[in-house]
N, CA, C and O of each residue as an XYZ file, in Angstrom:
840
protein
N     191.595   -211.264    186.055
C     192.715   -210.556    186.566
C     193.983   -210.596    185.604
O     194.638   -209.594    185.316
N     194.230   -211.818    185.169
C     195.290   -211.978    184.217
C     195.096   -211.237    182.932
O     196.055   -210.738    182.343
N     193.771   -211.154    182.455
C     193.439   -210.457    181.239
C     193.706   -208.984    181.422
O     194.222   -208.324    180.520
N     193.347   -208.443    182.627
C     193.522   -207.018    182.864
C     195.003   -206.651    182.923
O     195.402   -205.583    182.460
N     195.806   -207.532    183.489
C     197.258   -207.273    183.541
C     197.857   -207.275    182.088
O     198.746   -206.494    181.747
N     197.308   -208.202    181.274
C     197.865   -208.262    179.921
C     197.505   -206.994    179.159
O     198.317   -206.495    178.380
N     196.301   -206.465    179.371
C     195.836   -205.265    178.692
C     196.766   -204.061    179.164
O     197.204   -203.271    178.328
N     197.041   -203.943    180.431
C     197.835   -202.859    180.984
C     199.254   -202.986    180.377
O     199.847   -201.989    179.964
N     199.767   -204.181    180.330
C     201.082   -204.369    179.753
C     201.182   -203.943    178.302
O     202.134   -203.295    177.864
N     200.143   -204.344    177.580
C     200.076   -203.943    176.137
C     199.987   -202.459    175.984
O     200.672   -201.889    175.135
N     199.166   -201.808    176.773
C     199.002   -200.348    176.768
C     200.277   -199.658    177.084
O     200.601   -198.641    176.471
N     201.023   -200.181    178.031
C     202.328   -199.575    178.412
C     203.318   -199.665    177.282
O     204.075   -198.729    177.028
N     203.312   -200.784    176.609
C     204.264   -200.967    175.522
C     203.895   -199.981    174.340
O     204.782   -199.372    173.740
N     202.636   -199.854    174.047
C     202.165   -198.914    172.991
C     202.615   -197.453    173.285
O     203.107   -196.743    172.407
N     202.413   -197.027    174.612
C     202.768   -195.660    174.974
C     204.267   -195.529    174.871
O     204.732   -194.519    174.342
N     205.052   -196.473    175.335
C     206.527   -196.408    175.215
C     206.926   -196.312    173.803
O     207.816   -195.532    173.463
N     206.257   -197.135    172.892
C     206.628   -197.050    171.483
C     206.367   -195.702    170.889
O     207.201   -195.197    170.139
N     205.207   -195.074    171.201
C     204.815   -193.775    170.718
C     205.848   -192.730    171.200
O     206.267   -191.888    170.405
N     206.252   -192.762    172.435
C     207.212   -191.777    172.908
C     208.531   -192.001    172.214
O     209.198   -191.011    171.910
N     208.960   -193.194    171.940
C     210.162   -193.454    171.222
C     210.114   -192.814    169.848
O     211.074   -192.172    169.423
N     208.996   -192.987    169.151
C     208.826   -192.426    167.817
C     208.932   -190.881    167.851
O     209.492   -190.264    166.944
N     208.388   -190.290    168.903
C     208.459   -188.837    169.033
C     209.874   -188.342    169.172
O     210.259   -187.331    168.584
N     210.650   -189.072    169.965
C     212.077   -188.696    170.131
C     212.811   -188.842    168.854
O     213.565   -187.944    168.479
N     212.620   -189.997    168.117
C     213.288   -190.260    166.838
C     212.912   -189.182    165.839
O     213.750   -188.716    165.067
N     211.657   -188.792    165.859
C     211.229   -187.801    164.882
C     211.903   -186.461    165.078
O     212.271   -185.801    164.106
N     212.068   -186.051    166.326
C     212.759   -184.810    166.669
C     214.185   -184.891    166.261
O     214.711   -183.908    165.739
N     214.875   -186.025    166.466
C     216.242   -186.174    166.117
C     216.495   -186.189    164.640
O     217.498   -185.675    164.145
N     215.550   -186.798    163.942
C     215.815   -187.001    162.468
C     215.349   -185.823    161.607
O     216.028   -185.388    160.677
N     214.140   -185.324    161.968
C     213.568   -184.306    161.086
C     214.310   -182.960    161.150
O     214.443   -182.290    160.126
N     214.784   -182.563    162.306
C     215.460   -181.257    162.429
C     216.659   -181.164    161.541
O     216.776   -180.174    160.820
N     217.614   -182.170    161.530
C     218.726   -182.055    160.591
C     218.204   -182.071    159.107
O     218.773   -181.355    158.282
N     217.177   -182.836    158.751
C     216.684   -182.841    157.409
C     216.219   -181.459    156.993
O     216.484   -181.048    155.864
N     215.533   -180.724    157.862
C     215.063   -179.397    157.603
C     216.185   -178.468    157.426
O     216.165   -177.636    156.519
N     217.207   -178.576    158.288
C     218.393   -177.743    158.162
C     219.176   -178.019    156.895
O     219.725   -177.107    156.277
N     219.223   -179.293    156.513
C     219.945   -179.686    155.330
C     219.221   -179.110    154.071
O     219.863   -178.656    153.123
N     217.893   -179.147    154.101
C     217.099   -178.609    152.986
C     217.334   -177.125    152.835
O     217.454   -176.648    151.706
N     217.408   -176.356    153.941
C     217.612   -174.933    153.866
C     219.018   -174.651    153.349
O     219.250   -173.676    152.634
N     219.949   -175.522    153.724
C     221.356   -175.276    153.271
C     221.570   -175.618    151.811
O     222.334   -174.933    151.131
N     220.935   -176.633    151.319
C     221.067   -176.999    149.932
C     220.325   -176.144    148.969
O     220.753   -175.975    147.828
N     219.168   -175.574    149.418
C     218.362   -174.783    148.487
C     218.118   -173.394    149.109
O     216.962   -173.038    149.339
N     219.170   -172.596    149.390
C     218.988   -171.302    149.937
C     218.526   -170.336    148.808
O     219.037   -170.405    147.690
N     217.566   -169.445    149.107
C     217.082   -168.447    148.199
C     216.675   -167.249    149.007
O     215.502   -166.878    149.017
N     217.609   -166.640    149.681
C     217.343   -165.455    150.446
C     216.668   -164.374    149.604
O     217.024   -164.189    148.441
N     215.696   -163.658    150.179
C     215.089   -162.595    149.448
C     213.712   -162.918    148.936
O     212.967   -162.021    148.540
N     213.342   -164.258    148.937
C     212.047   -164.648    148.516
C     211.106   -164.610    149.752
O     211.485   -165.033    150.844
N     209.936   -164.118    149.559
C     209.004   -163.982    150.715
C     208.509   -165.320    151.128
O     208.575   -166.285    150.366
N     207.992   -165.392    152.382
C     207.517   -166.643    152.907
C     206.326   -167.161    152.085
O     206.042   -168.359    152.093
N     205.622   -166.244    151.367
C     204.454   -166.766    150.634
C     204.947   -167.527    149.401
O     204.141   -168.204    148.762
N     206.214   -167.451    149.040
C     206.737   -168.246    147.961
C     207.778   -169.202    148.473
O     208.937   -168.805    148.594
N     207.435   -170.465    148.790
C     208.419   -171.397    149.360
C     209.683   -171.501    148.544
O     209.686   -171.330    147.325
N     210.791   -171.797    149.277
C     212.101   -171.906    148.630
C     212.045   -172.914    147.530
O     212.547   -172.649    146.437
N     211.447   -174.078    147.768
C     211.414   -175.141    146.806
C     210.679   -174.778    145.510
O     211.071   -175.155    144.405
N     209.551   -174.000    145.717
C     208.802   -173.519    144.550
C     209.582   -172.620    143.702
O     209.578   -172.725    142.475
N     210.299   -171.676    144.382
C     211.077   -170.696    143.622
C     212.190   -171.394    142.816
O     212.376   -171.139    141.626
N     212.921   -172.284    143.509
C     214.034   -173.015    142.790
C     213.460   -173.862    141.674
O     214.076   -173.953    140.612
N     212.313   -174.482    141.866
C     211.727   -175.312    140.812
C     211.366   -174.489    139.627
O     211.493   -174.941    138.489
N     210.900   -173.244    139.874
C     210.593   -172.361    138.726
C     211.829   -171.997    137.914
O     211.775   -171.984    136.684
N     212.885   -171.716    138.548
C     214.185   -171.429    137.928
C     214.622   -172.605    137.116
O     214.982   -172.464    135.948
N     214.595   -173.736    137.704
C     215.091   -174.917    136.950
C     214.198   -175.218    135.775
O     214.702   -175.560    134.705
N     212.835   -175.100    135.931
C     211.937   -175.413    134.868
C     212.101   -174.513    133.697
O     212.088   -174.978    132.557
N     212.266   -173.150    133.947
C     212.361   -172.235    132.900
C     213.720   -172.448    132.201
O     213.769   -172.407    130.971
N     214.816   -172.671    132.935
C     216.102   -172.855    132.379
C     216.071   -174.097    131.480
O     216.566   -174.064    130.354
N     215.487   -175.195    131.984
C     215.421   -176.463    131.127
C     214.605   -176.220    129.901
O     214.983   -176.700    128.833
N     213.518   -175.515    129.976
C     212.682   -175.319    128.791
C     213.451   -174.532    127.716
O     213.394   -174.870    126.534
N     214.193   -173.443    128.152
C     214.891   -172.648    127.241
C     216.028   -173.451    126.547
O     216.203   -173.377    125.331
N     216.796   -174.219    127.363
C     217.924   -174.952    126.815
C     217.407   -176.024    125.844
O     218.019   -176.282    124.808
N     216.288   -176.633    126.190
C     215.754   -177.658    125.279
C     215.203   -177.148    123.944
O     215.123   -177.890    122.965
N     214.823   -175.855    123.929
C     214.218   -175.254    122.727
C     215.147   -174.363    121.932
O     214.694   -173.698    121.001
N     216.371   -174.324    122.244
C     217.332   -173.371    121.598
C     217.334   -173.543    120.110
O     217.401   -172.544    119.393
N     217.261   -174.797    119.580
C     217.313   -175.001    118.141
C     216.038   -174.532    117.436
O     216.035   -174.258    116.236
N     214.954   -174.446    118.218
C     213.639   -173.955    117.681
C     213.564   -172.491    117.679
O     212.894   -171.909    116.827
N     214.228   -171.856    118.602
C     214.129   -170.382    118.701
C     214.878   -169.736    117.544
O     215.837   -170.275    116.990
N     214.362   -168.505    117.202
C     215.039   -167.658    116.234
C     216.273   -167.104    116.861
O     216.225   -166.573    117.971
N     217.432   -167.220    116.144
C     218.669   -166.804    116.663
C     219.386   -165.767    115.805
O     219.428   -165.893    114.581
N     219.951   -164.741    116.444
C     220.711   -163.741    115.709
C     221.909   -163.364    116.574
O     221.803   -163.347    117.800
N     223.080   -163.054    115.934
C     224.234   -162.723    116.656
C     225.087   -161.698    115.869
O     225.234   -161.797    114.651
N     225.631   -160.731    116.593
C     226.385   -159.727    115.921
C     227.451   -159.144    116.870
O     227.398   -159.406    118.072
N     228.397   -158.374    116.367
C     229.465   -157.646    117.127
C     228.806   -156.582    118.011
O     227.870   -155.890    117.612
N     229.313   -156.496    119.160
C     228.779   -155.422    120.073
C     228.948   -154.020    119.598
O     228.091   -153.160    119.801
N     230.078   -153.797    118.954
C     230.335   -152.459    118.473
C     229.422   -151.977    117.414
O     229.196   -150.776    117.269
N     228.869   -152.940    116.636
C     227.860   -152.543    115.626
C     226.556   -152.117    116.236
O     225.747   -151.459    115.583
N     226.337   -152.484    117.484
C     225.132   -152.081    118.218
C     225.308   -150.917    119.068
O     224.379   -150.545    119.785
N     226.481   -150.281    119.046
C     226.784   -149.109    119.824
C     226.990   -149.379    121.228
O     226.860   -148.461    122.036
N     227.326   -150.656    121.635
C     227.574   -151.013    122.995
C     229.059   -150.797    123.240
O     229.882   -151.219    122.428
N     229.431   -150.126    124.383
C     230.747   -149.809    124.722
C     231.590   -151.046    124.899
O     231.094   -152.047    125.417
N     232.857   -151.021    124.486
C     233.702   -152.220    124.623
C     234.069   -152.447    126.060
O     234.264   -151.488    126.808
N     234.164   -153.657    126.456
C     234.534   -154.045    127.797
C     235.761   -154.973    127.750
O     236.177   -155.463    128.799
N     236.297   -155.206    126.686
C     237.430   -156.129    126.590
C     238.386   -155.659    125.437
O     237.992   -154.933    124.524
N     239.595   -156.098    125.538
C     240.637   -155.611    124.620
C     240.304   -156.091    123.194
O     240.648   -155.396    122.238
N     239.657   -157.236    123.017
C     239.495   -157.869    121.727
C     238.040   -157.797    121.259
O     237.663   -158.521    120.337
N     237.187   -156.913    121.889
C     235.821   -156.806    121.486
C     234.948   -157.869    122.054
O     235.333   -158.645    122.930
N     233.657   -157.878    121.479
C     232.732   -158.853    121.999
C     231.563   -159.041    121.066
O     231.387   -158.276    120.118
N     230.756   -160.063    121.330
C     229.561   -160.345    120.473
C     228.362   -160.536    121.402
O     228.479   -160.918    122.566
N     227.189   -160.241    120.802
C     225.931   -160.400    121.466
C     225.013   -161.287    120.673
O     224.790   -161.015    119.494
N     224.460   -162.353    121.262
C     223.522   -163.185    120.566
C     222.197   -163.182    121.385
O     222.141   -163.001    122.601
N     221.096   -163.415    120.528
C     219.804   -163.443    121.165
C     219.013   -164.629    120.583
O     219.122   -165.012    119.419
N     218.227   -165.157    121.490
C     217.330   -166.293    121.088
C     215.873   -165.929    121.408
O     215.549   -165.605    122.550
N     215.022   -165.983    120.425
C     213.655   -165.520    120.581
C     212.623   -166.556    120.246
O     212.726   -167.280    119.255
N     211.589   -166.611    121.129
C     210.454   -167.432    120.891
C     209.333   -166.502    120.387
O     208.660   -165.823    121.162
N     209.170   -166.502    119.084
C     208.353   -165.455    118.450
C     209.050   -164.155    118.585
O     210.169   -164.003    118.095
N     208.401   -163.147    119.269
C     208.944   -161.876    119.457
C     209.522   -161.745    120.892
O     209.955   -160.665    121.294
N     209.521   -162.797    121.611
C     209.900   -162.756    123.027
C     211.367   -163.315    123.211
O     211.697   -164.438    122.828
N     212.152   -162.484    123.790
C     213.551   -162.875    124.075
C     213.573   -163.834    125.197
O     213.024   -163.562    126.264
N     214.202   -164.972    124.985
C     214.305   -165.989    126.092
C     215.711   -166.054    126.616
O     215.899   -166.358    127.794
N     216.723   -165.784    125.796
C     218.108   -165.900    126.123
C     218.967   -164.858    125.416
O     218.848   -164.685    124.203
N     219.835   -164.156    126.158
C     220.863   -163.331    125.509
C     222.239   -163.906    125.983
O     222.426   -164.301    127.134
N     223.160   -163.919    125.024
C     224.490   -164.442    125.255
C     225.491   -163.353    124.897
O     225.610   -162.963    123.736
N     226.246   -162.840    125.957
C     227.240   -161.803    125.732
C     228.603   -162.471    125.849
O     228.868   -163.168    126.829
N     229.468   -162.268    124.863
C     230.820   -162.818    124.846
C     231.823   -161.651    124.825
O     231.728   -160.741    124.001
N     232.772   -161.709    125.745
C     233.825   -160.696    125.845
C     235.145   -161.378    125.616
O     235.443   -162.382    126.264
N     235.975   -160.837    124.677
C     237.225   -161.554    124.302
C     238.441   -160.727    124.781
O     238.461   -159.499    124.705
N     239.422   -161.448    125.263
C     240.684   -160.790    125.617
C     241.899   -161.670    125.207
O     241.735   -162.784    124.709
N     243.051   -161.161    125.419
C     244.250   -161.832    124.947
C     244.445   -163.095    125.761
O     244.695   -164.149    125.177
N     244.342   -163.041    127.112
C     244.642   -164.178    127.907
C     243.379   -164.789    128.598
O     243.460   -165.752    129.361
N     242.236   -164.180    128.285
C     241.029   -164.674    128.892
C     239.752   -164.154    128.214
O     239.745   -163.101    127.576
N     238.679   -164.930    128.377
C     237.363   -164.532    127.790
C     236.271   -164.686    128.970
O     236.431   -165.391    129.966
N     235.196   -163.947    128.700
C     234.063   -164.121    129.602
C     232.756   -164.254    128.813
O     232.483   -163.521    127.862
N     231.955   -165.247    129.273
C     230.668   -165.454    128.660
C     229.584   -165.262    129.730
O     229.701   -165.795    130.834
N     228.531   -164.503    129.403
C     227.398   -164.318    130.249
C     226.099   -164.659    129.558
O     225.811   -164.101    128.499
N     225.300   -165.559    130.118
C     224.078   -166.023    129.540
C     222.929   -165.550    130.407
O     222.825   -165.922    131.576
N     222.015   -164.678    129.793
C     220.934   -164.065    130.542
C     219.636   -164.861    130.131
O     219.245   -164.883    128.964
N     219.049   -165.456    131.069
C     217.763   -166.194    130.851
C     216.605   -165.344    131.354
O     216.682   -164.750    132.429
N     215.517   -165.287    130.559
C     214.337   -164.467    130.858
C     213.100   -165.313    130.997
O     212.966   -166.345    130.340
N     212.186   -164.877    131.858
C     210.933   -165.529    132.105
C     209.885   -164.402    132.094
O     209.895   -163.540    132.973
N     209.001   -164.410    131.119
C     207.921   -163.365    130.993
C     208.555   -162.006    131.026
O     208.091   -161.137    131.764
N     209.611   -161.780    130.248
C     210.298   -160.453    130.139
C     211.011   -160.072    131.378
O     211.452   -158.927    131.472
N     211.165   -160.933    132.343
C     211.876   -160.621    133.563
C     213.208   -161.476    133.624
O     213.248   -162.657    133.280
N     214.268   -160.776    134.085
C     215.571   -161.535    134.203
C     215.358   -162.584    135.299
O     214.901   -162.283    136.402
N     215.694   -163.773    134.966
C     215.558   -164.949    135.932
C     216.862   -165.466    136.374
O     217.019   -165.762    137.558
N     217.840   -165.601    135.490
C     219.043   -166.321    135.835
C     220.212   -165.915    134.917
O     220.023   -165.762    133.710
N     221.394   -165.743    135.475
C     222.576   -165.422    134.678
C     223.659   -166.433    135.002
O     223.986   -166.675    136.164
N     224.209   -167.019    133.944
C     225.340   -167.963    134.109
C     226.596   -167.269    133.494
O     226.609   -166.890    132.322
N     227.631   -167.126    134.330
C     228.868   -166.408    133.859
C     229.991   -167.487    133.911
O     230.118   -168.275    134.848
N     230.758   -167.446    132.857
C     231.902   -168.357    132.849
C     233.137   -167.521    132.393
O     233.125   -166.871    131.348
N     234.157   -167.575    133.204
C     235.427   -167.001    132.846
C     236.433   -168.033    132.393
O     236.629   -169.034    133.082
N     237.065   -167.831    131.284
C     238.038   -168.744    130.678
C     239.369   -168.063    130.569
O     239.503   -167.012    129.942
N     240.351   -168.670    131.183
C     241.744   -168.063    131.190
C     242.776   -169.074    130.672
O     242.613   -170.289    130.785
N     243.820   -168.521    130.113
C     244.906   -169.314    129.719
C     246.163   -168.805    130.377
O     246.181   -167.692    130.901
N     247.183   -169.575    130.359
C     248.495   -169.208    130.944
C     249.414   -168.747    129.790
O     249.846   -169.538    128.952
N     249.690   -167.425    129.791
C     250.539   -166.883    128.639
C     251.961   -167.416    128.683
O     252.517   -167.697    129.745
N     252.517   -167.542    127.514
C     253.943   -167.913    127.402
C     254.662   -167.070    126.330
O     254.022   -166.201    125.738
N     255.905   -167.276    126.066
C     256.582   -166.468    125.083
C     256.214   -166.780    123.688
O     256.457   -165.961    122.803
N     255.606   -167.984    123.415
C     255.359   -168.416    122.064
C     253.976   -168.018    121.619
O     253.790   -167.737    120.435
N     252.997   -167.976    122.494
C     251.624   -167.753    122.083
C     250.990   -166.627    122.974
O     250.738   -166.826    124.163
N     250.748   -165.455    122.352
C     250.126   -164.386    123.155
C     248.645   -164.640    123.408
O     248.042   -163.962    124.239
N     248.035   -165.621    122.695
C     246.671   -165.987    122.966
C     246.614   -167.455    123.358
O     246.303   -168.311    122.531
N     246.927   -167.758    124.672
C     247.061   -169.092    125.089
C     245.737   -169.854    125.159
O     244.669   -169.285    125.385
N     245.858   -171.172    124.955
C     244.617   -171.952    125.081
C     244.002   -171.876    126.443
O     244.685   -171.918    127.466
N     242.672   -171.761    126.436
C     241.933   -171.583    127.684
C     241.929   -172.918    128.494
O     241.381   -173.924    128.042
N     242.508   -172.897    129.613
C     242.589   -174.140    130.439
C     242.049   -173.968    131.798
O     241.952   -174.942    132.545
N     241.673   -172.724    132.181
C     241.194   -172.474    133.553
C     239.786   -171.952    133.420
O     239.569   -170.955    132.730
N     238.816   -172.589    134.055
C     237.409   -172.130    133.923
C     236.803   -171.893    135.291
O     236.982   -172.699    136.204
N     236.093   -170.799    135.431
C     235.421   -170.423    136.653
C     233.961   -170.015    136.336
O     233.681   -169.138    135.518
N     233.089   -170.694    137.021
C     231.626   -170.455    136.777
C     230.990   -169.755    137.967
O     231.322   -170.009    139.124
N     230.037   -168.837    137.628
C     229.247   -168.193    138.637
C     227.786   -168.227    138.208
O     227.478   -168.181    137.017
N     226.869   -168.309    139.208
C     225.409   -168.417    138.910
C     224.708   -167.367    139.758
O     224.963   -167.220    140.954
N     223.829   -166.655    139.102
C     223.027   -165.582    139.768
C     221.573   -165.796    139.512
O     221.132   -165.867    138.365
N     220.808   -165.901    140.602
C     219.361   -166.147    140.533
C     218.628   -164.877    140.931
O     218.870   -164.283    141.982
N     217.732   -164.493    140.054
C     216.982   -163.235    140.270
C     215.478   -163.469    140.493
O     214.880   -164.348    139.873
N     214.877   -162.669    141.389
C     213.458   -162.589    141.581
C     213.068   -161.118    141.537
O     213.485   -160.316    142.371
N     212.277   -160.799    140.565
C     211.847   -159.374    140.306
C     213.038   -158.424    140.363
O     213.073   -157.444    141.106
N     214.000   -158.779    139.535
C     215.235   -157.977    139.342
C     216.019   -157.758    140.661
O     216.804   -156.818    140.784
N     215.780   -158.648    141.632
C     216.640   -158.659    142.840
C     217.397   -159.942    142.908
O     216.888   -161.030    142.639
N     218.665   -159.766    143.287
C     219.497   -160.983    143.472
C     219.043   -161.819    144.629
O     219.098   -161.361    145.770
N     218.599   -163.017    144.385
C     218.127   -163.848    145.415
C     219.076   -164.989    145.874
O     218.987   -165.554    146.964
N     219.981   -165.256    144.928
C     220.967   -166.361    145.214
C     222.163   -166.149    144.348
O     222.026   -165.822    143.170
N     223.322   -166.324    144.894
C     224.576   -166.154    144.176
C     225.536   -167.281    144.566
O     225.933   -167.448    145.719
N     225.872   -168.029    143.540
C     226.842   -169.096    143.732
C     228.116   -168.781    142.939
O     228.096   -168.634    141.717
N     229.240   -168.682    143.694
C     230.501   -168.372    143.085
C     231.173   -169.655    142.557
O     230.564   -170.723    142.500
N     232.476   -169.501    142.168
C     233.203   -170.687    141.687
C     233.102   -171.866    142.679
O     233.031   -171.672    143.892
N     233.098   -173.044    142.144
C     232.933   -174.291    142.931
C     231.610   -174.283    143.692
O     231.473   -174.956    144.713
N     230.639   -173.521    143.193
C     229.323   -173.448    143.802
C     229.271   -172.989    145.233
O     228.400   -173.363    146.018
N     230.283   -172.129    145.545
C     230.337   -171.528    146.838
C     229.299   -170.466    147.027
O     229.198   -169.551    146.209
N     228.514   -170.558    148.092
C     227.444   -169.567    148.282
C     228.000   -168.236    148.700
O     228.818   -168.164    149.617
N     227.560   -167.147    148.024
C     228.016   -165.762    148.322
C     226.898   -165.021    148.933
O     225.726   -165.303    148.682
N     227.247   -164.084    149.724
C     226.136   -163.169    150.348
C     225.388   -162.363    149.293
O     225.991   -161.803    148.378
N     224.129   -162.317    149.430
C     223.335   -161.430    148.538
C     223.042   -160.098    149.073
O     222.328   -159.313    148.450
N     223.603   -159.796    150.285
C     223.399   -158.504    150.862
C     224.626   -157.641    150.985
O     224.597   -156.537    151.529
N     225.752   -158.204    150.440
C     227.020   -157.492    150.514
C     227.086   -156.447    149.454
O     226.281   -156.420    148.524
N     228.094   -155.552    149.610
C     228.283   -154.431    148.592
C     228.625   -155.086    147.228
O     228.158   -154.619    146.189
N     229.439   -156.167    147.233
C     229.714   -156.849    145.940
C     228.425   -157.357    145.261
O     228.261   -157.250    144.045
N     227.548   -157.892    146.056
C     226.255   -158.378    145.481
C     225.397   -157.246    144.883
O     224.755   -157.374    143.840
N     225.438   -156.156    145.613
C     224.728   -155.021    145.091
C     225.262   -154.469    143.799
O     224.521   -154.022    142.924
N     226.635   -154.516    143.701
C     227.280   -154.070    142.424
C     226.944   -155.064    141.346
O     226.574   -154.647    140.248
N     227.047   -156.326    141.581
C     226.747   -157.346    140.622
C     225.296   -157.232    140.132
O     225.042   -157.347    138.933
N     224.369   -157.014    141.023
C     222.992   -156.802    140.750
C     222.744   -155.600    139.775
O     222.043   -155.688    138.766
N     223.342   -154.562    140.152
C     223.206   -153.338    139.335
C     223.749   -153.586    137.921
O     223.075   -153.276    136.939
N     224.932   -154.130    137.818
C     225.617   -154.358    136.576
C     224.825   -155.353    135.703
O     224.612   -155.102    134.517
N     224.414   -156.420    136.262
C     223.698   -157.454    135.444
C     222.361   -157.029    134.982
O     222.006   -157.243    133.823
N     221.575   -156.409    135.882
C     220.259   -155.945    135.541
C     220.355   -154.857    134.481
O     219.591   -154.866    133.515
N     221.305   -153.899    134.652
C     221.489   -152.876    133.589
C     221.880   -153.468    132.262
O     221.379   -153.056    131.216
N     222.797   -154.457    132.301
C     223.212   -155.064    131.064
C     222.026   -155.813    130.389
O     221.882   -155.801    129.167
N     221.213   -156.440    131.205
C     220.055   -157.195    130.709
C     219.062   -156.219    129.944
O     218.524   -156.547    128.887
N     218.867   -155.020    130.549
C     218.054   -153.971    129.902
C     218.644   -153.468    128.651
O     217.952   -153.339    127.640
N     219.979   -153.161    128.682
C     220.689   -152.586    127.587
C     220.671   -153.557    126.375
O     220.422   -153.170    125.234
N     220.954   -154.859    126.703
C     221.076   -155.893    125.628
C     219.665   -156.100    124.997
O     219.536   -156.225    123.779
N     218.696   -156.131    125.792
C     217.347   -156.301    125.293
C     216.932   -155.186    124.358
O     216.297   -155.398    123.325
N     217.320   -153.982    124.769
C     217.005   -152.791    123.915
C     217.788   -152.816    122.635
O     217.334   -152.266    121.632
N     218.961   -153.439    122.628
C     219.769   -153.513    121.385
C     219.277   -154.666    120.439
O     219.557   -154.686    119.240
N     218.540   -155.600    121.053
C     218.035   -156.778    120.247
C     216.511   -156.977    120.397
O     216.097   -158.097    120.697
N     215.668   -155.972    120.208
C     214.268   -156.160    120.406
C     213.736   -157.204    119.401
O     213.937   -157.090    118.192
N     213.076   -158.184    119.929
C     212.477   -159.287    119.084
C     213.490   -159.894    118.185
O     213.163   -160.327    117.081
N     214.751   -159.941    118.638
C     215.842   -160.519    117.828
C     216.136   -159.758    116.553
O     216.609   -160.330    115.571
N     215.856   -158.483    116.570
C     216.134   -157.629    115.486
C     217.171   -156.516    115.932
O     216.814   -155.505    116.537
N     218.444   -156.778    115.595
C     219.511   -155.845    116.062
C     219.212   -154.416    115.673
O     218.782   -154.161    114.547
N     219.431   -153.467    116.587
C     219.264   -152.047    116.319
C     220.779   -151.513    116.109
O     221.490   -151.125    117.036
N     221.120   -151.547    114.899
C     222.587   -151.181    114.604
C     222.800   -149.674    114.830
O     221.910   -148.852    114.609
N     223.998   -149.361    115.272
C     224.294   -148.004    115.509
C     224.608   -147.302    114.190
O     224.990   -147.946    113.213
N     224.445   -145.985    114.168
C     224.761   -145.278    112.957
C     226.255   -145.250    112.784
O     226.988   -145.081    113.759
N     226.743   -145.416    111.520
C     228.199   -145.427    111.282
C     228.775   -144.045    111.525
O     229.981   -143.844    111.379
């Protein structure tokens, strides 16, 4: 009799413990899933391609390109010599990094009196993958019309098959990828990527006729 009571008591304790684990699991796991979605948002990627896989691919390609910049063939020239329309008061330059005949990175620099803009286009298998934009501004004064750049604003654009999948504004603030501003950014950046690639095929500048 005593043995049976001991077994029942032990069974009751096990059941209670399992129920407690189930409650704790619900309380703990739900916030973790929400936190993961918040930290690694990639709207526009299909369910067949998990968010973590897509972000890992972007990070991997970016890291590979940056680590191999010194090994890649590099060429740089003024945009006006390539027949590219000016977008800034002081002109601009376009640089290309190639692994063999494959462009891996294009760097567009636009210069102005009080500010400059740099855009870095990263490619994966001939597809636009990521764009890093940095705006650099200075505070003008009466002594120097070209003030030292002291204000920096960064933006990051993640692409999947030429579609904007993620947009981080200054201070890594998440921006909507379905807004009219996002559509305009997508159109502009994708078009620039195609134009710049056409101007620098295999890192061989196609100079405009004088």
